[in-house]
N, CA, C and O atoms as CSV, one atom per row, in Angstrom:
chain,resi,resn,atom,element,x,y,z
A,1,MET,N,N,27.239,32.031,35.310
A,1,MET,CA,C,28.122,31.183,34.959
A,1,MET,C,C,28.450,30.719,35.866
A,1,MET,O,O,28.465,31.260,36.972
A,2,GLY,N,N,28.957,29.055,35.478
A,2,GLY,CA,C,30.092,28.440,36.536
A,2,GLY,C,C,31.836,28.968,36.269
A,2,GLY,O,O,32.336,29.861,35.586
A,3,THR,N,N,32.323,28.059,37.059
A,3,THR,CA,C,33.517,28.790,37.042
A,3,THR,C,C,34.459,27.498,36.550
A,3,THR,O,O,34.449,26.285,36.759
A,4,PHE,N,N,35.326,28.490,35.735
A,4,PHE,CA,C,36.576,27.779,34.671
A,4,PHE,C,C,37.667,26.347,35.340
A,4,PHE,O,O,38.457,26.302,36.283
A,5,LYS,N,N,37.119,25.086,34.091
A,5,LYS,CA,C,38.193,24.366,34.532
A,5,LYS,C,C,38.854,23.897,33.653
A,5,LYS,O,O,38.252,23.509,32.651
A,6,ILE,N,N,40.754,23.726,33.735
A,6,ILE,CA,C,41.579,23.059,33.246
A,6,ILE,C,C,40.870,22.843,31.779
A,6,ILE,O,O,40.625,23.401,30.709
A,7,LEU,N,N,40.652,21.072,32.848
A,7,LEU,CA,C,39.803,20.506,31.641
A,7,LEU,C,C,39.154,20.482,30.518
A,7,LEU,O,O,39.305,19.818,29.492
A,8,ASP,N,N,37.879,21.861,31.054
A,8,ASP,CA,C,37.269,21.795,30.298
A,8,ASP,C,C,38.097,22.837,28.804
A,8,ASP,O,O,37.670,22.781,27.651
A,9,PHE,N,N,39.165,23.603,29.197
A,9,PHE,CA,C,39.727,24.189,28.077
A,9,PHE,C,C,40.245,23.328,27.115
A,9,PHE,O,O,40.093,23.162,25.905
A,10,ILE,N,N,40.987,22.764,28.127
A,10,ILE,CA,C,41.589,21.306,27.474
A,10,ILE,C,C,40.422,20.683,25.788
A,10,ILE,O,O,40.555,20.518,24.575
A,11,ILE,N,N,39.468,20.568,26.771
A,11,ILE,CA,C,38.665,19.582,25.466
A,11,ILE,C,C,38.344,20.409,24.701
A,11,ILE,O,O,37.777,19.919,23.725
A,12,LEU,N,N,38.478,21.913,24.663
A,12,LEU,CA,C,37.734,22.577,23.871
A,12,LEU,C,C,38.937,23.190,22.441
A,12,LEU,O,O,38.825,23.224,21.215
A,13,GLU,N,N,40.317,23.704,23.668
A,13,GLU,CA,C,40.954,23.400,22.473
A,13,GLU,C,C,41.749,21.815,21.249
A,13,GLU,O,O,42.443,21.707,20.238
A,14,VAL,N,N,40.895,20.753,22.434
A,14,VAL,CA,C,41.735,19.809,21.298
A,14,VAL,C,C,40.136,18.826,20.610
A,14,VAL,O,O,40.099,17.795,19.938
A,15,GLY,N,N,38.990,19.710,21.150
A,15,GLY,CA,C,37.759,19.228,20.553
A,15,GLY,C,C,37.342,17.512,20.550
A,15,GLY,O,O,36.914,16.918,19.560
A,16,TYR,N,N,37.574,16.919,21.860
A,16,TYR,CA,C,37.091,15.281,22.411
A,16,TYR,C,C,35.993,15.621,23.382
A,16,TYR,O,O,36.175,16.423,24.297
A,17,PRO,N,N,35.101,15.138,23.220
A,17,PRO,CA,C,34.646,15.438,24.426
A,17,PRO,C,C,34.983,14.195,25.541
A,17,PRO,O,O,35.849,13.321,25.556
A,18,LYS,N,N,34.042,14.492,26.326
A,18,LYS,CA,C,35.291,14.173,28.064
A,18,LYS,C,C,34.990,12.720,28.371
A,18,LYS,O,O,35.367,12.403,29.499
A,19,GLU,N,N,34.395,11.719,27.656
A,19,GLU,CA,C,34.179,10.384,27.323
A,19,GLU,C,C,35.555,10.162,26.703
A,19,GLU,O,O,36.453,9.383,27.024
A,20,ALA,N,N,35.469,11.086,25.700
A,20,ALA,CA,C,37.143,10.047,25.155
A,20,ALA,C,C,37.729,10.173,25.486
A,20,ALA,O,O,38.646,9.404,25.196
A,21,MET,N,N,38.071,11.405,26.647
A,21,MET,CA,C,38.874,11.402,26.622
A,21,MET,C,C,39.650,10.349,28.339
A,21,MET,O,O,40.816,10.227,28.715
A,22,LYS,N,N,38.531,9.888,28.846
A,22,LYS,CA,C,38.330,9.058,30.121
A,22,LYS,C,C,38.922,8.310,29.636
A,22,LYS,O,O,39.968,8.178,30.273
A,23,VAL,N,N,38.846,7.034,27.977
A,23,VAL,CA,C,38.925,6.146,27.759
A,23,VAL,C,C,40.285,6.234,27.527
A,23,VAL,O,O,40.954,7.168,27.085
A,24,LYS,N,N,40.808,4.372,28.139
A,24,LYS,CA,C,42.503,4.930,28.353
A,24,LYS,C,C,42.642,3.633,27.230
A,24,LYS,O,O,41.787,2.750,27.169
A,25,LYS,N,N,43.302,3.652,26.756
A,25,LYS,CA,C,44.262,2.731,25.521
A,25,LYS,C,C,44.828,1.488,26.360
A,25,LYS,O,O,45.160,1.492,27.545
A,26,GLY,N,N,44.855,0.412,25.441
A,26,GLY,CA,C,45.414,-0.219,26.203
A,26,GLY,C,C,46.784,-0.299,24.865
A,26,GLY,O,O,47.089,0.343,23.859
A,27,VAL,N,N,47.431,-1.823,25.828
A,27,VAL,CA,C,49.235,-1.485,26.101
A,27,VAL,C,C,49.312,-2.003,24.118
A,27,VAL,O,O,50.090,-1.501,23.307
A,28,VAL,N,N,48.351,-3.008,23.840
A,28,VAL,CA,C,48.760,-2.710,21.751
A,28,VAL,C,C,48.877,-1.807,21.450
A,28,VAL,O,O,50.022,-1.433,21.197
A,29,HIS,N,N,47.418,-0.621,21.243
A,29,HIS,CA,C,47.208,0.469,20.739
A,29,HIS,C,C,48.974,1.543,21.128
A,29,HIS,O,O,49.685,2.080,20.279
A,30,ARG,N,N,49.116,1.528,22.124
A,30,ARG,CA,C,50.221,2.281,22.531
A,30,ARG,C,C,51.323,2.514,21.818
A,30,ARG,O,O,51.744,3.624,21.494
A,31,ILE,N,N,52.196,0.584,21.357
A,31,ILE,CA,C,52.752,0.344,21.495
A,31,ILE,C,C,52.309,0.655,19.439
A,31,ILE,O,O,53.390,0.349,18.936
A,32,GLU,N,N,52.034,0.771,19.093
A,32,GLU,CA,C,51.079,0.592,18.005
A,32,GLU,C,C,51.598,2.001,17.268
A,32,GLU,O,O,52.157,2.282,16.208
A,33,TYR,N,N,51.125,2.685,18.367
A,33,TYR,CA,C,50.988,4.285,17.831
A,33,TYR,C,C,52.672,4.350,18.055
A,33,TYR,O,O,53.556,4.138,17.225
A,34,PHE,N,N,52.760,4.639,19.169
A,34,PHE,CA,C,54.475,4.861,19.122
A,34,PHE,C,C,55.397,4.213,17.860
A,34,PHE,O,O,56.465,4.816,17.760
A,35,THR,N,N,55.193,2.867,16.644
A,35,THR,CA,C,55.793,2.817,16.151
A,35,THR,C,C,56.024,3.544,15.234
A,35,THR,O,O,57.081,3.787,14.653
A,36,ARG,N,N,54.195,4.204,14.972
A,36,ARG,CA,C,54.258,4.691,13.797
A,36,ARG,C,C,54.882,5.679,14.191
A,36,ARG,O,O,56.102,5.670,14.354
A,37,LYS,N,N,54.255,6.516,14.368
A,37,LYS,CA,C,55.184,7.813,14.787
A,37,LYS,C,C,56.454,8.333,14.523
A,37,LYS,O,O,56.855,9.358,13.972
A,38,VAL,N,N,57.436,6.558,15.504
A,38,VAL,CA,C,58.234,6.840,14.846
A,38,VAL,C,C,58.771,6.589,13.341
A,38,VAL,O,O,59.893,6.902,12.942
A,39,ALA,N,N,57.823,6.006,12.633
A,39,ALA,CA,C,58.127,5.098,11.102
A,39,ALA,C,C,58.462,7.126,10.495
A,39,ALA,O,O,59.478,7.573,9.962
A,40,GLU,N,N,57.284,7.807,10.837
A,40,GLU,CA,C,56.880,8.672,10.021
A,40,GLU,C,C,57.946,10.066,10.458
A,40,GLU,O,O,57.823,11.200,9.994
A,41,LYS,N,N,58.585,9.793,11.074
A,41,LYS,CA,C,59.175,10.647,11.419
A,41,LYS,C,C,61.038,10.271,11.301
A,41,LYS,O,O,61.830,11.203,11.437
A,42,LEU,N,N,61.472,9.033,11.077
A,42,LEU,CA,C,62.329,8.576,10.408
A,42,LEU,C,C,62.124,8.575,8.517
A,42,LEU,O,O,62.979,8.687,7.638
A,43,SER,N,N,61.095,8.454,8.457
A,43,SER,CA,C,60.605,8.725,6.216
A,43,SER,C,C,61.132,9.821,6.108
A,43,SER,O,O,61.397,10.036,4.925
A,44,VAL,N,N,61.513,10.893,6.977
A,44,VAL,CA,C,61.945,11.971,5.929
A,44,VAL,C,C,63.470,11.950,5.842
A,44,VAL,O,O,64.038,11.796,6.923
A,45,HIS,N,N,64.319,12.089,4.645
A,45,HIS,CA,C,64.916,11.831,3.966
A,45,HIS,C,C,66.115,13.145,5.031
A,45,HIS,O,O,65.955,14.363,4.944
A,46,PRO,N,N,67.228,12.473,5.946
A,46,PRO,CA,C,68.176,13.585,7.066
A,46,PRO,C,C,68.748,14.780,5.788
A,46,PRO,O,O,68.856,15.937,6.196
A,47,ALA,N,N,69.005,14.593,4.708
A,47,ALA,CA,C,68.972,15.348,4.262
A,47,ALA,C,C,68.082,16.364,3.885
A,47,ALA,O,O,68.482,17.515,3.712
A,48,HIS,N,N,67.272,16.137,3.786
A,48,HIS,CA,C,65.842,17.584,3.192
A,48,HIS,C,C,65.360,18.096,5.028
A,48,HIS,O,O,65.530,17.488,6.085
A,49,LYS,N,N,64.689,19.526,4.718
A,49,LYS,CA,C,63.887,19.941,6.265
A,49,LYS,C,C,62.369,19.244,6.687
A,49,LYS,O,O,61.421,18.812,6.031
A,50,GLN,N,N,62.783,19.430,8.676
A,50,GLN,CA,C,61.896,18.219,8.528
A,50,GLN,C,C,60.999,19.493,8.821
A,50,GLN,O,O,61.389,20.577,9.256
A,51,PRO,N,N,59.739,19.127,8.493
A,51,PRO,CA,C,58.613,19.554,8.644
A,51,PRO,C,C,58.904,20.255,10.228
A,51,PRO,O,O,59.795,19.911,11.005
A,52,ARG,N,N,57.626,21.593,10.494
A,52,ARG,CA,C,57.621,22.217,11.316
A,52,ARG,C,C,56.950,21.212,12.317
A,52,ARG,O,O,57.241,21.366,13.503
A,53,SER,N,N,56.179,20.310,12.019
A,53,SER,CA,C,55.319,19.372,13.331
A,53,SER,C,C,56.075,18.465,13.477
A,53,SER,O,O,55.569,17.368,13.712
A,54,TYR,N,N,57.621,18.579,13.392
A,54,TYR,CA,C,58.468,17.737,13.950
A,54,TYR,C,C,59.461,17.708,14.674
A,54,TYR,O,O,60.022,16.675,15.040
A,55,LYS,N,N,60.008,19.612,15.151
A,55,LYS,CA,C,59.871,20.777,15.792
A,55,LYS,C,C,60.990,19.377,17.236
A,55,LYS,O,O,62.050,18.805,17.491
A,56,TYR,N,N,59.351,19.677,17.704
A,56,TYR,CA,C,59.673,18.661,19.075
A,56,TYR,C,C,59.272,17.421,18.918
A,56,TYR,O,O,59.617,16.750,19.890
A,57,ARG,N,N,58.738,16.855,18.183
A,57,ARG,CA,C,58.452,15.100,18.545
A,57,ARG,C,C,59.666,14.720,18.782
A,57,ARG,O,O,59.442,14.534,19.978
A,58,SER,N,N,60.541,14.499,18.699
A,58,SER,CA,C,61.546,13.849,19.329
A,58,SER,C,C,61.890,13.093,21.022
A,58,SER,O,O,62.378,12.122,21.600
A,59,GLN,N,N,61.016,14.761,21.247
A,59,GLN,CA,C,60.743,14.798,22.715
A,59,GLN,C,C,59.693,14.733,23.066
A,59,GLN,O,O,59.516,14.635,24.281
A,60,ARG,N,N,58.659,14.755,22.262
A,60,ARG,CA,C,57.418,14.138,22.738
A,60,ARG,C,C,57.600,11.808,22.608
A,60,ARG,O,O,57.126,10.722,22.941
A,61,LEU,N,N,58.451,12.391,22.007
A,61,LEU,CA,C,57.900,10.491,21.505
A,61,LEU,C,C,59.511,9.637,22.883
A,61,LEU,O,O,59.647,8.471,23.255
A,62,LYS,N,N,60.251,10.720,23.171
A,62,LYS,CA,C,60.849,10.124,23.937
A,62,LYS,C,C,60.203,10.051,25.720
A,62,LYS,O,O,60.525,9.274,26.619
A,63,ILE,N,N,59.289,11.093,25.724
A,63,ILE,CA,C,58.537,11.604,27.061
A,63,ILE,C,C,57.328,10.185,26.441
A,63,ILE,O,O,57.303,9.304,27.300
A,64,TYR,N,N,56.747,9.966,25.670
A,64,TYR,CA,C,55.700,9.018,25.266
A,64,TYR,C,C,56.256,7.244,25.651
A,64,TYR,O,O,55.739,6.378,26.356
A,65,LYS,N,N,57.497,7.258,24.833
A,65,LYS,CA,C,58.281,5.767,25.803
A,65,LYS,C,C,58.184,5.279,26.315
A,65,LYS,O,O,57.717,4.142,26.233
A,66,GLU,N,N,58.920,6.350,27.958
A,66,GLU,CA,C,58.768,5.916,29.253
A,66,GLU,C,C,57.787,5.801,30.056
A,66,GLU,O,O,57.753,5.029,31.014
A,67,LEU,N,N,56.474,6.958,29.542
A,67,LEU,CA,C,55.196,6.376,30.314
A,67,LEU,C,C,54.589,5.271,29.452
A,67,LEU,O,O,53.588,4.682,29.859
A,68,MET,N,N,55.120,4.978,28.339
A,68,MET,CA,C,54.451,3.706,27.902
A,68,MET,C,C,55.324,2.331,28.362
A,68,MET,O,O,54.948,1.161,28.278
A,69,HIS,N,N,56.166,2.670,28.700
A,69,HIS,CA,C,56.753,1.146,29.258
A,69,HIS,C,C,56.242,0.539,30.883
A,69,HIS,O,O,56.069,-0.583,31.357
A,70,LYS,N,N,56.111,2.071,31.443
A,70,LYS,CA,C,55.130,1.949,33.090
A,70,LYS,C,C,54.325,1.733,32.734
A,70,LYS,O,O,53.741,1.052,33.578
A,71,GLU,N,N,53.692,1.863,31.825
A,71,GLU,CA,C,52.154,1.081,31.333
A,71,GLU,C,C,52.158,-0.609,30.621
A,71,GLU,O,O,51.252,-1.423,30.444
A,72,ILE,N,N,53.039,-0.626,30.454
A,72,ILE,CA,C,53.952,-2.517,30.288
A,72,ILE,C,C,54.055,-2.771,31.280
A,72,ILE,O,O,53.125,-3.500,31.624
A,73,ARG,N,N,55.197,-2.430,32.571
A,73,ARG,CA,C,55.420,-2.840,33.140
A,73,ARG,C,C,54.416,-3.172,34.346
A,73,ARG,O,O,54.549,-4.183,35.035
A,74,LYS,N,N,53.279,-2.113,34.559
A,74,LYS,CA,C,51.677,-2.555,35.312
A,74,LYS,C,C,51.486,-3.796,34.714
A,74,LYS,O,O,51.780,-4.866,35.248
A,75,TYR,N,N,50.972,-3.655,33.554
A,75,TYR,CA,C,50.264,-4.870,32.885
A,75,TYR,C,C,50.736,-6.105,32.784
A,75,TYR,O,O,50.084,-7.117,32.526
A,76,LYS,N,N,52.461,-5.974,33.092
A,76,LYS,CA,C,53.053,-7.027,33.511
A,76,LYS,C,C,52.480,-7.590,35.055
A,76,LYS,O,O,51.830,-8.586,35.373
A,77,GLU,N,N,52.954,-6.646,35.698
A,77,GLU,CA,C,52.526,-7.078,37.377
A,77,GLU,C,C,51.386,-7.176,37.374
A,77,GLU,O,O,51.083,-8.185,38.010
A,78,ALA,N,N,50.210,-6.476,36.851
A,78,ALA,CA,C,48.825,-7.395,37.018
A,78,ALA,C,C,48.828,-8.638,36.736
A,78,ALA,O,O,48.493,-9.475,37.573
A,79,ARG,N,N,49.217,-8.962,35.478
A,79,ARG,CA,C,48.588,-10.051,34.163
A,79,ARG,C,C,49.564,-11.139,35.419
A,79,ARG,O,O,49.003,-12.190,35.729
A,80,SER,N,N,51.222,-10.786,36.197
A,80,SER,CA,C,51.514,-12.141,37.108
A,80,SER,C,C,51.038,-11.964,38.940
A,80,SER,O,O,51.861,-12.176,39.831
A,81,CYS,N,N,49.742,-11.592,39.187
A,81,CYS,CA,C,49.076,-11.699,40.522
A,81,CYS,C,C,48.524,-12.600,40.431
A,81,CYS,O,O,47.840,-13.002,41.372
């Protein structure tokens, strides 16, 4: 039996093949994903109870937004060179 790698554990939990995890999303796809998820979160009326899956969604979206903006800056820098 080989050694256990954390990447293998993540792949087993998520269910994606290793090749799919190495594919990097483009900036346009990241923006599209972010706006779609924000729209989903805001579609729930404030007076109604949020679904359980939305408990930490705001924090995750903030982190994703920061990372997305870093990718956009890298993309702009690469294009300006």
